[in-house]
N, C-alpha and C positions, 0 to 999 in steps of 0.2 A: 595386138589381137587377143591377148590373154587376159580376159576380164574375170576369171574365176579360178584362182590358184589357192590350194590348201598347203599349209606347212604342217609340221607335226604339232603345232599349237591347236589344230583341229583335233581335239583329244580323241585318241583311240580311233582315228580315221585317217588323217594325213600321215605321210611317212617321211616327208622331205624337211630336213633342217633348213632354216632361213638362208644361211650362207650358200647352201647347195642350190636352193631355188634360184637365187640371184646368179650363181655361177652357170646354171643351165641356161638362163636367159642370155647371158653373155655368149655362151657356146652356140646358141641358136640365132645369134644376131638380132635378138628382140630388143627393141628400144623403149618399150613401155610394158609394165607388168602390174597387174592388180593382185594384191594380197586380200583374199576374202575368206578368212578362216571361219569356221562354223560357230556362230553366236559369240564371237570374241574378237578383241583387237589386241590381244596379248603381245603379238609379235610386230605390230606395225611400226613401232619406233626404231627398233633394230633394223627392220626391213627398209625404212626410209634411208637410214644412214648407209646401209650396204648398197642400195640402189644408186644413191647419189655418188658414192665412191667409184662406181663402175660406169657412170654416165647413163644410167637407165632412169626413165621417169617412173616414179612409184605411184600407183593408184591405190587408194585405201578404201576398204569396205568390209562387208560381212556377208556370208551366206547364212541366211536365217532359216532355221529349221525348228520343227516342233515335234517332240517325241520321235526323233530320227527322220521325220518326213520333211522333204524339201518344200520350202514355201517360195522364196525369191532371193535374189542377190541384190544388195544395196551397195552403190558406189558413191562416195562422197565427192561432190563437186569442189568442196572447200571445207574449211574447219567447221563452218556452220552446219554443213551436211553431216559431218561425223557426229556432232552434238545431237542432231535430230535422231539419228539411228541409235545412239547410245541411250537417249532418254526413252525412246520407244521400247528398246529391249529391257532397260532397267525396270520400267513399269510392269512388264510382264514377268520379269524375274521376281519382283517383290510380291505381285498379286497371285502368281501361280496360274493365271489364266492362259489358255493356249494362244499362240500367235494366230492372227486372222489369216484366212486364205488369200485375201487381197491386201496389199500393202496400204498403209495410211497415206494421206496426201502430204508427201515430203516436198519441201521447197527447194532444197539444195542437194537432192540425192537422185541419182539415176537408179531405176528399179528394173531388174531383168527377170522375167519369168521363163520357164521352159515351155516348149510347145504343148506339153501335156497339161500344164496347169495354168495357162494364160487366161485371164478373164476376157470376156467378150469385147469390152471397151477398154482401151488403153489411154491413160493420161499422156500429156505431152512428154513427161519425163520417164515414161515406162516403155519397155521394149521386150521383145521375145528373143531368147537366145536359141540359135539353130546350131546343132552339132553337125559335123561333117557328114555323118551317116544319115542325117535327116534332110539333106538338101534335095535329094531326088523326090521326096514326099511333097515338095512344094509344087511340083508340076500338076498334081491332081488333088492336092489337099485343099480343104476349105480355107486354109490360111494363105493361099497363093496371092490373094489380094492385099495381104498385110506385110509384104516384103519391105515396104517403106518404114515399118516399125520393127525390123528384125536386125539382129547383130550376130556376129560370130561368137559361138560358145564352145570353145575347146577347153574344157576343165582340166586342171592339173592336180593329181593327188599322189602319184608315185613316180619313180624314176625308171624302174626296170622291172623285170619279171620277179626278181627276188623281193623287191619292195612291194610288188603287188601281192605276193604271198603273205608278206608281213602285214599289209593292209587288211587282208582277210582274217588273219590271226587277231589283229586289234579289234576288228568288228565282232569277232566271236567273243572276245573278252568283254567288250562293251555290252553285248546283248546276252552274255552269260549262257551261251550254248556251245556245244562242241562244233568243230569245223564242218563236219559232214551235214549238220542241220542248217547251215547258212543257206539262204535263198538269194537269188540275184538281186532282190530288192534290198538286201542287207548290206551290199557292198557296191563299190563303184564299177563303172564299165572298164573293160580291159584297154580302152583307148585313152584313158585320162592321164596322159603324160605330155610333156612339152615336145613340140616338133619345130624344126626350122621353118621359117615363114614360107620358104619356097615349096615346102611339102604341104603346108596347111592351106594357103590361099587359093591354089588351083581348084579346090572343092567348091569355091564360091565365085569362080570367074564368070558364071552365067548370071550372077546377081550382084553387080557392082555396088548397088545401093546398100547391100548388107555390109560390105567392106567399108563403104563410106560412113554408114551409121556407127560402125565400130570405131572408126577413126575419129568421128565427131565426139564420141564419149571420151576417148583418150585425150583429145585436145581440150575438152571442156572441164576435165577433172584436174584441178590445180590445188591440191592440198599441200600447204606449206606449214612447216613447224619450226619454230625458233627454239633450239635446244638450250641456248645459253641463258635466257632470261629466267629469273626466279618465278616460280608459279605459286609459292606459298602465299598465305594471307600476308599482304604487304605491310600493313600498319596495325598496331594495337590501338593507337589513338587515331587522330585525323590524318596525319601525314608524317613524312620522314622527320621533319623538324621537331614536331611535338613528341614523336617517339624518342628521339635521342635526348630531348630535354627531360623527359620523364625518367628515362633510363639513367641519365646523369644524376638526377635528384635522388633516385633510389640508391644508386651506388654510393653517393656521398653520405647518405644516412646510414647505409650498411657499413661504410668505412669506420664511422664513429662506434657503431655497435660491435664490430669485430676487432678493431685495433685501437680505439681511443682517439683523442683529438689530434695528436701530432706525430703520426707515423709516416715519415717522409717516403720511405721505400714503398709502402702500400699505396700512398697517394700517387706517386709517380707511375706505378704499375697500372693503377686504375685509369689514369689519363691516357697511357699508351694503348690499353685495350679498348677504351671508348673510341679512340680515333680509328682503329682498325674496324671495329664493329660498325661504326657509322659509314666508313668508306665502302664496306662490303654490303651495307644495307641489311644488317641482321638485327637491328634494334628491336623490330617487331617480334622476331623469333625469341629473343631473350625475354621480352615483356610477356608474351603469351605463356612461356614456361613459368615465369614468375607468377602470373595470374593463376595458373593451375595449382602451383604450390601454395599460394595464399588461400585458395579455396580449401585445399587439403588441411591447412593449419586451422582454418575456421571450423572445420568439422572435428578437430582434435585428432586427426590422423597423423601417423608417423610416416615420413618418407625418407628415402635415401637417394641422393643424387650421386651418380658415379659415372664411370667412363671418362673419356677425354675431356668432357665438360668441366670436370673438377680441376683442370689446368687453368681455369679462368678465375681471376680474383673477383671479377664482376659477379660471376655465379655464386661465389662464396659470400660476397657482401649482400646479395639478394636473397640468401637463404636457400638457394637451389641446391647447393652442395655444402658439405661440412668439412671440406679439406682445405687447409690453408696452403696455397701454392708457394708462398714465400718460405714457409717452414720446410717444405719438402723439395724446394728448388725445381718446381714444375714449370715447364715451358708453355706459355700461352700458344706458341706457334704449333704445338702438337695438336691443338684444338682448332685454331683459326689463324690464318695468315693471308697476306695479300696475294701470295702466289698460289694458294690452294684453291683449285677450281671447284672441288666438291664441297657441298654444304656441311655444316656441323650438325651434330645431333646430341641431345642430352638423353642419358639413360637414367630414368627415375623409377625407383622401386616403391611399391606399396605392399601392405599385407594382402594376401590373396583374398581375404574377406572384404576388403575395402576398395579393391581396384575397380569393380564395376560401378561404384558410386562416382569415382573420378571420371570414368569413361562417359557416364551419363551426363555429367557436368560439361565435359568438352563438347559432346555432340549437341547438347541443348544450347550452349552459349554461342558456339560458332556456326551452328546450322547444319542440319543433317544432309543438306545438299552440298555442303562444303567440307565435310569431314568423313573419312573412311579409313579402314585398315588397309595397309599394303596387302596385296595378295602374295602368294608364293606358289611356284610350280613344284608339285610333288612328283618326282621322277619314279619310274619303275625301279625298285631296288632288287638286289640279288635274290633274296628269298621269294619275294612276291612275283618276280619275273618267272622263275622256273615253276612256281606253283601255278600261276595263271596260264602260262603257255602250255604246261603239261596238262592242265584241265581241258584246254581247248582240243588237245589230241586224245582226250578220253582216258587218260591214265587214272588208275584207282588211287584212293587216298594214301595207301601205304607207299606207293611209288612217288606220289607228290611230296610226301613228307621226306622221303629219302633225297629227292632232288633239292628240296628247299634247305635241308639241314646240313647237307654235306658239300664239301668243295667239289668242283667238277671232276677232279682226278679220281674221286671215289664213286662217280656216277656209273651206272650200267652203260654198256656201249651198244645197245640195240639201235635199230634204224629210227625208231620213234624218238628215243632219247637224244639222238644226234640232231634231229630236227628241232627239238626243244632247246638244245644247247645253241644251235646255230642262230635261231631267231631270238632267243633270249639274250645272247651276246650282242646281237645287233641293237637291241633296245638298251642294253646296259652301256655299251660303249658310246652309242649315240646320245645317251642321256635323254631318252624319250620321256616327255612329261606324261604322267598318268592321270593326274587330276589337279584342279586348282584348289588351293586352300587359303587359310587366313594366316598372315604373318603373326607370330606370337605376341608382338608388342608394338610394331611400327605403325604410327598413325600419321596421316596426311591432313593438314588443314589448308585448304586451297582458297586463293583469292576469288577465282571464278568457280562456278558450279563444276563439280568433278565430272559430271557427265559431258562436259566439253571435251574430255580427254579419253573417257572410257565408260562402258556400261558398268553398273554396279550389281553385285550379287549379294544376297542376304543368307549367310550360313545360319545354322541352328542357334549359334550363340547370340544372334539378335543385333549384331552391328555390321553395317555394310562393308564390303571389300571392293577395292578396285581390281582390275584384271591384269595388272602388271606387278612385278616384284620390286623389292626395295632398290635393287641395282638399277633397274629401268627408271624408277622414281627419281633416283639421284641424277641420272643422266639427262632426264627431261626437265629438271629444274625444281624438284620438290625436296625440301628438307623434312625428314620425318621426325616425329616426336616419339621416343621410345617409352611407352607407359607399361611398365613391367610389374609383375607380382612375384613374391617369393615368401616361402614359409618362415624364413629367418626373421623377417620383420614381425610376422605374426607371433613368433616366440617372444620377442622383446615386448611388443605392445600388450599382449595378453598377460605377460609376467607382471608388468607394471600395474595393470588393473587388478590382478589377483593379490599382489602385495598390499595394495591399498585396502582391498576388501578383507583380506585375512589378517593383516597386521596393523592397518590404519596408518601406514607409512606412504607418503607420496614421493616417488622417485622421479626426478626430472632427468630421464635417461637421454633426452635430447641435448643436455649439457654434456658434451663429450669430455670435458675436463674432469668430470667425476669418475670416469671409467678408464681413460687412457693412461697407461703406465702406473696404475695403482700397484703397490709393492706385492700384496698378497696375490693379485691377479697374475703378476709376472712370474711368481713362483710356480703356480699351477700351469701357466703357459709353457714354461721351460720343461715341465714334467709331462706335458702332453695330456693333462687331465682336462680335456675339453669336449667330452661327449655331450652332444646337444647344442654346441656353439656353432654359429654360422660359419661355414667354410673351413673350420679348423678341427672338425671332428672325425674325418675319415681316417682310416688306419695309416694311409700314406702321409697325410698331413701331420698326424700326431707323431709319427716316426720322424718326420723332418724337423718338427719343433724340438724333439729330444736330441736329434743329431746336432742341431745348431745351438742347443741350450738357449733357446729363444726367450729372452727375458726383457725385451723392450719393444716399443712400437716400431722403430725403424727396421729392426730385423724381421718383425712380423710382416711388414710391408714387402720386404724382399722375398720372404718365404711364400707369401700369397702369389707372387709372380713366378718363382722358379718351380712351384709345384705344378704349373700348367703343363699339359702333355707335350706341347711343342718345345718348351724350354728344356724339359727333361730329355726329350728326344735329341736335342742338339748337343747334349753333354754339359750344358751350362750348370745344371743342378749339381752334378757330381763335383765339378770343378769349384763351384761356389762353396759347397760343404767343406772340401779340402782346404781352401784358402781361409775360410772362416775359422777353422780349427787349427790351422798351421800358418799364421800370418807371417812367420819368418822364413817360410820355405818357398817363396816365390818372389819374383821381381816384377815391378810394373813395366809394361812393355815400352812405355814412353812417359815422359813427365806429364803430358796431358792426361793420360789415363790415371795417374796418381792423383792429380789435382781435381779432376772432374768425375772420376769413377772410383775414388777412394772408398766411398761408402759401400761399394759392391766389389771391392778388391780387384778393380780393373776389368771386370767382366761386364759386358753389355747385357744386363738383366732386363732393363726396361727399354721400351721404344724411344723414350726421351734420350737415352744414352747414345743412340745412333745420331740424333740431332746434335748432342754435345760434342761428339768426336768430329763430326763433319764441320761443326762451327769452330771449335777451338784447335783442332789439329789442321783441318783442311782450309780453314778461313772462309767457309761458305756462310752466308747469312742463315740464321736459324730456319727461316722459311724454306730455303733451298734444301736444308738438311731434312726437313719434313718430307719434301718431295722425294728425296733419296730413300727415306724410310718407307714411304708408301709404295714406291716403285719396286723396291726389293721384296716387300712383304706380299706382293701380288695384288695390292689394292689398286695400283695403277694398271690400266689395260693396254698401255702402249709401250712396246719394247724400244721404240724410237725415243720416247721421253726418257726412259732409263739410260739409254746410251748417251743422250745429251747431258744428263746430270752427271754420269760417270766421267765423261770427258772433262766437264767443268771441274769436278772434284780433283782430278789429277793435274789440271792446269793450275788450280789454286794452290795445290800442294807444292808444285814446282816453283811458283812465285814466292812461296814462303821458304824455299831453299831446302825442302825435305828430300832425302835420298829417294830415288824412284822405287828401289826395292822395299824400303820401309813403307812407303805409301801403298805399294801393291799388297803387302802383308796386312796392313790395317784395313784396306778395302776388302780383302778376303775375309777378315774377321767380321766386318760390318755385314758383308754379303751372307756369311754363315749364320749370323744371329738375327738379322733384321726380320726374317720371316717367322721367327719363333718368339721373339721378345714380346713382352706384355706391357700395356700402358700403365705407367707408374701411378697415375691418378686413380686408375681403376683398382689397382692393388691397395692403394691407400684407403679408398672408400670401403673396400672389403675388410681391411684391417680394423677400421673404426667400428664397423658393425660387429666384427668378431669380438672386439674388446667390450662392446656393450653387452653382448651375450654372456661373455665370460664374467663380467662384473656382476650381473644378475645371478649367474650360476653359483658364484662363490659366496655372495652375500645373502642371497635369498633362494637357496637351492631347491626347496620343496615347491615353492611357487613356480620357479623357472622350469623345473622338469615337468610339472603339471601342464604348463603352457606348451611345452614341446610335445607332450603326448596329445594334447588337444588339437594341435596343428598338424597332427598325423606325422610327426617326426621329421626326419631329414634324411641322413644317409642310411640309418638303420631302421629295422622294424620296431613296432611299438614295444615289444617285449624288452628290448635293450634299454629303452628309456624308462620303463617300469623298474627294471633292475637298478638303473642309475639313480632313480628317485629313492629307492630303498637304501642304496649305499649312501645317499646324501642326507639320511636321517628321517625320511618319510616312512610312515606305516601304511603300506599298500593294502587296501581292503577291496573285496569283491563288491560288485554293484548291489545296492540296497534300495528297495522301492521307497523308503522314507528318507534317504540321504542322497542318493545319486541323481544326477541329471543326465541329459543326453551326452554331454561332454563330461570329462573327469573333473571332480570337484575336490577342494581341499578345505579342511577345517582344522586349523592349527597345524599339526604335522600329520594328521590323518588324511590319506588320499583315497577317495572313493572312485574306483574305476567307473567310467560312464557307460551307459547302455549302448553307446555306439560301438563298443568293442565286442558285444555279443553278436557274433557273425550271423546267427539265424533269426534274430529278433527283428521284426519289421520296425523301421524307423518311425512310422506313424504311431505304433504302440508306445515306443520309447518316449516320444514327445508328449503323448497324451498322459502318460504317468506323471511327467514333470508338471504339465499345465494343470491337471486336476488337483495335484497336491498343493500347488500355489493357491488355487481357488478355494479348496475345501478342507485343507489341512492334511496332516499325516494320516496314513492308513492305520486303522486300529487293529485289524486282523486280516486273515486271508479272506474271510467272508466279506468283509468290508471292501477289500480290493476288488473282488469279483463283482460285487454289486455296483461299483463305480466305474470300472474299466471294462469296455467291451473286448473280450479276449477269449481265444479258443484254448483248448486243452494243450495243444502243442506248444504254444507260446507260454502257457503257464508252466509247463514242464521245464522250459529253458530257464525261467526265473527261479523256479524251485531248485533246480540242479546247481545253479550258480550261487544258491544260498541267499537270494534277495529278500527272503521272508524270515531271516534269522531272529528278527526282533520279536517274533511270536513265541520263541522258546521251544518250538516243536522241531522234531527232526525232519529231514527231507522226506523220508519214507512216510511219516505221518501226514505231512503236508500233501503228498501225492494222493493219499487215500481221500483226504478231505476235498481236495480240488476235483477229483474224479466224481465223488458223490454229489458235490454242488453243481458242477457243470453238466452232468448227465441229466439233471432235473431242472436246470435253470431256464427261466423264460425271460428273454431279453426285455420284453415289455414291462416286466416288474422291476427293472433296474431303476432305483430311485433312492435318494438320500433318506427317505422316510424309513427305509428298512433298517437304518442304523439304530433306530429306537428299539428294535426288537433284540432280545438277548441272543447272543451267539449260541447256537446249539452245540452241546458238548458230545463228542463221539468217544466211544470206548475204543481206543486204538491199540494195536499190538506194539510191543516194544521190539524194534528192529535196529540192531546196532550197525553203525557205519564207521569205517576206519578213515583216518586222515588221508590215506592213499586213495580211497574212492573219491574223496573231494578233489584231490589233485588231478585225477584222471578226468573228472567232470570238467574241471577248469581247462585242461588241455583240449578237450573236445569242443568247448564253447568259446575259449579265448585264444587257443593255440599255444598257451603256456600256463604253467601252474602258478598259483598265488599262495596257497596254503602252506607250501613248502618249496624247496628248490628242486631243480632237476636232479641234483646229486643225491637227494634223499630217495629218489625213485630207482636208483641203480641197484643191481643185484650185488655188486662188489662194495665192500666197505673201504677199499683202498682209495686214498685221495692224492696219490702222487708222492714222489720222494722229496720234492721241494715246492715252494710256492713262488708265484710270479715275482713278488717283491724282492726275491733273492737272486734272480737270474743274472743281474749285472755283475755279480762277483763270481760267476761260474764260466767265464770266458774260456772257450776251447774245451769245455768239459761236457761229457755226455750226461744227459739228465732224462729222467722219466717223470712224466706229469700226467695227471688226469684233468681233463678240461672240457668245457662246454663250448661248442662251436657257435660263434657269433656271425662271422661273415668270411667269405673267401673271394679273392679277386684273381681272375685268370689273366696271365701276362704272357705274351708271346716271347720266345727266345729263339735263338738260331738252332737249338736242338729240339724245339717243340714247345708246347704250352706248359708253363709252370703255374703254381698258385701261391699267393700269400694268404695265410689264414689269420684271423683274429679270434681270440678265445678269452674265456674267463676261468679262473681256477676256483677251487672250493671256497676261497675267501672273497670271491667276487672281483678280483683284480684282473685287469686286461693284460694280455701279452700276445706276441705275434710269432708266426712260424713261416718258414719257406719250404715249399714242396717242389722239388725239381722233377723233370719229366721221367727220369729212370725210376725214381721212388714211386711216383704216382702209378706207374705201370703195375707194380706189385701191391701197393697200398693206396688205393684210390679213396676219395671221399665217398661216403655212403649216405649222404643226406644229413639233416639236422640231428643233433644229439650230443652225447658225451663220448669222447675218445680217449684211449690210452695212447700217449705219445712218447716216442723215443727219438732223441736227436741230440745234436751238438749245439751248444750256445755260441753265438757269434756276437760280440759287442762292437758295434760300429759307431764310433763317436757318441758314447753315452747310451746308445740305444741297443738293447739286446734282442736278438732274433734267434729262434731255434730252427736249425736246418734239420728237417725230419728225415729219419732213416726208416722208421717203421711206425705204423699207427693201426689201431683197431677200434671199431665202434663198439661201445659197451652196452649190453642189454639192460633194459628196465626190468623191474619185477613184473610178474604177470598182473594184468589188470584185474583186480578182484571183483569187478562188476560183471565179469563174464565167466560162465562156467565152461564153455566150449574152448578147448585149448587153441583152436585156430583163430579165435577172436581176441585172445588175451594179450597180443602184442601189436594189434593194429593201431591202437591209440598212439603208440610211440612214433608211428610214421607221420603223425600230425605235427610233430615238433619241426619248427622251421629253421631255415638258415638264409642269410642274405648272400646272393651270388652276383658278382659283377663281372661281366665279360669285357674284354678289351679288344678293339679292332684297330691295330696299328702295327707298324713295323717294329722289330726289336730295337731297344735302345743300343747305342754304340758302346763298345768297350772303351776303356780308358785310353788305349793307344790309338783309337780311331777319332778321338775328339780333336786332336791336332791344335790345341790351344797352348802356345808356348808359355812356360812358367819362368823363362829367363829371357833377358834381352838378346836380340840378335843384332850383330854389327852389320851395318849396310854402308856401302861406299856412295859418295855423292856422284 
């Protein structure tokens, strides 16, 4: 009898999680329930499974609304009916046209109107829903003769009074008004909750035909969904046979390309993988991925295939990935195996500049009816919850900021704040969705039109999205394609283009053999000289490289994995560093660990290691080992499945004669690390890209750093990469109207900063300068520039103050006078190249001297950092510290005093409070790191960007020095000479920036908490 139920997927309206909705139906002894969320089917697939597990018949539909106004309810008779509704809603989502007041002529959908908005004439499939409180109106109503077309309408939106209050809060958030301004039309009726049938049906006992009509709809709706069958585009060619034939041919051609003619191990591995791929019917998936990569290659784009797909030798031979699984002992079962029910996915990266071209190709080739991005449910988060709920209760901005920025323990405790906390916590703990959004990279390519499964929405980025997330997509039979973008590829790609343009050298960076394990690169790698390089430039990573003295590819692969937060949190990173530097101070726990995990000193660093131990110690097939890994890492959703695999593991161990205590300890270690470990193939892919970046940085530093700057950096702000470019031999110059482009350009070793870095200059003006110069040649004078470029006096001032007209030989002050005279009398209609024929008028200008410091402060104001000099030159003090960073390693346990410029700081939680790790450069431009503990920060906190005098003790940890700070003080700049008023002479210093990285995680464990034995333990059989 419940034909209109809302879950919390009715965004900012419904309050009931799906499982609770089904549980309520069970409690009320309801045998059939319809899920009709507002304008979405996000929850229907989880709803179907939950209902079927409880013996309840699920009905599927939508409540269709337009601008919050109810139109009608649609219930699908079958799969065809769902498709009809999906296409109807998609059309309106795309066009933006309002939903009509009367439903279209559906063939396989029941339509239910309310008494208030029912049309005069009803089609065969259309009915009027009657609420219990409306039954008495039928006696005298003009609708009394229409009871043959009426059904029970007991809507469900909330569970209890508390949830009704939450519903009203959600409605206020949605309509952006305070709670007291809500009208009855804005929220649901107080009766919209589920009742036991014996409480509901008596309302309709005088109208048995209404109950019969309701039952007729329930009986006639038979939506069935087969979860197990694949829904992706089935074949790349005509059928399964031709797909596997083509894949086999491509693999064999790739075998010769990658390995030569007679590589028996590779050939056997290819045959093994092809058999599994064919049996699981994933040939089409591989071929579609190959097709996308082929198109990318034809456009000259660079791509990087990573993730677990790099465990496949077929992917390697097809050019999807560049990781040899034989070289790194990568298990194909980690990617695909006969026991794995979930589909595989390839993660492929392109430059952020080229990704949209790839997406357009996919959508155009495979059809926009069949391709869409996965959706994602964006939940209410801590800050937004308290801000949004507080706003509903009418709190002022200051209080909203306090609630959002502080933990609950620091909130005020008045009655309003208690309400905000109560309902905010309900939303937070219940993981209430706030809005639908677009998955960052996951794309579905469907065999059938996607509207058979879901309506589509069109977000601002211009590519449609489905209304379910990647987890639902996987469960209902879709394998997504991850089409990603990253700036690291942009660094590499643009570097190669700049090197050819600037030096005439063509670098085939796609040939990984030229970059991987080059001796000079390994030296820089071990020293952590990796600023600008993909994935290995952060302070934490550079510190790890130095601690490991990382001088080869395989150590870098491990480092790329153990730097991950989960791995470090589990204690594996500390233990790995210890064993790497002290290989004679530990014992392998078992011979299997020595044989199969010797590369990582017996520590399960990679997800593949779990499979290895399960296989070689426990005797499980590799495929079962992957099930164990997935179950433990939280990827499996079934505790029953995990228990089954666990029982199987111990049974197999017993069969092999292992002592039970030993097996228990090994299982504990697997359990401890499975959830934290990282895919080795993923780490290897990262390591290759890191090496490519490093190769370019070492051999072509000026071009590489220019490319990093143009791709808007990576971990650090632009200023750091400008500094690195200067340290690499480049001469960094301010923008110039005759040399600069929108992006930064390089001529030999001269680097001209691009107009894009002038924060106040309109991009339209910047692009116009570049295009006009290409068309009409260089600018001859300031007058010539004003004549050719439509520009106002404020934009002219920006260009003058950054010294973009230095080619004229005039000072900034003289140029300002000329610009003011010209622009005050200039008529835009006279702008013409003909004026170039007229001689430039000479003005008698006063001589006004400017200092180097004035230029530096101009640059800070316009770029946020100085170019004409360094920040150290602007300090009042001439002291530069007692020692330089290069000497720190020989000052272990000694107190040092240094003067340094703050680059970045990272907040890290500890059991005693938050601490910070700082990264700095000294006067010589060398980087070093500091540690700031909570007690020190209380007395000597960070005070924003700039230079500090530091006092602390040097701690050298496995080759890597860090200064533990005891005192620090920010050092003042000289007064800004451009200002006469003392109150303005120090404000420019506040524009100096710093990079701040917050961390939201639990503190890492101490050494004694890791509980990873370094010595063998004797166990009895």
